[in-house]
C-alpha positions, 0 to 999 in steps of 0.5 A: 293587117297591112305590112310592107315586105321584101318579096323575092320574085325569082331565084337565081335571076339573070344579072345584073339584078339592078335590071331584072329586079328579083326583089320588090318591096310591096304592101301585103295583107296578112291574115290572122295566125292559124293553128301552129303559127305565131305573129312576129315582128322586127324593128328597124335598126341602123345598119353598119357598113364596113368599107374595105380600102386598099390604101389602109391595108384592109 
């Protein structure tokens, strides 16, 4: 099974992360689940972002 996943390449990388890029989105090949494993999934959902604005007292 082919899938796309976010892969963490480095733990505690030097900053800024925009330059060291510790996380990469890659296409991976997953094998079938082995004994004691299960195949799971997640659906894409819209994200809600709350922005703090000093002029609104938050």
